[in-house]
C-alpha positions as CSV (number, residue, x, y, z in Angstrom):
1,M,34.0,18.9,-25.8
2,A,31.8,17.6,-23.0
3,L,31.9,14.9,-21.0
4,S,30.3,12.0,-22.1
5,Q,27.0,10.3,-20.5
6,E,29.2,7.1,-20.1
7,L,32.1,8.9,-18.5
8,L,29.4,10.4,-16.0
9,D,27.8,7.3,-15.6
10,I,30.9,5.6,-13.9
11,L,32.6,8.3,-11.9
12,A,31.8,8.2,-8.2
13,C,32.6,10.8,-5.7
14,P,36.1,10.0,-4.0
15,K,34.8,10.9,-0.5
16,C,31.7,8.9,0.1
17,K,31.7,6.6,-3.7
18,G,28.5,8.6,-4.1
19,E,26.7,9.4,-7.2
20,V,28.1,12.6,-8.8
21,K,26.0,14.7,-11.5
22,L,27.3,17.9,-14.1
23,N,26.3,21.3,-12.8
24,Q,24.4,23.7,-14.7
25,A,27.1,25.4,-15.9
26,G,28.8,22.5,-16.9
27,D,32.1,23.3,-14.9
28,G,31.7,21.1,-11.9
29,L,30.8,17.7,-10.8
30,V,28.4,17.9,-7.7
31,C,28.1,15.2,-4.9
32,N,25.2,16.4,-2.9
33,A,25.9,13.8,0.0
34,C,29.2,15.6,0.4
35,Q,28.0,18.9,-0.7
36,L,31.3,19.5,-3.0
37,V,31.9,20.7,-6.3
38,Y,34.7,18.5,-8.1
39,P,36.1,21.0,-11.0
40,I,36.4,20.3,-14.8
41,K,39.3,21.9,-16.2
42,D,40.3,21.4,-19.8
43,D,37.4,18.6,-20.0
44,I,38.9,16.8,-17.3
45,P,37.2,16.0,-14.1
46,V,39.6,16.7,-11.1
47,M,38.3,14.1,-9.0
48,L,40.8,15.2,-5.7
49,I,39.1,15.7,-2.2
50,D,41.6,18.6,-1.9
51,E,40.6,20.3,-5.2
52,A,36.6,20.3,-4.4
53,R,34.9,23.5,-3.3
54,P,31.8,23.7,-1.0
55,L,28.6,23.4,-3.1
56,N,27.2,26.7,-1.4
57,G,30.4,28.5,-1.3
């Protein structure tokens, strides 16, 4: 089950409170401002700064 658009609309980056978007692979949420990707595990977004990985890395 994919994340609903309604959920994506209300989620925000925990670091900068900016917008996050689903990446192309569908396995992470990208914050372009912070250049971080928050993983999605078992259809649940893990919105923890410590769990995020660099966008280009």
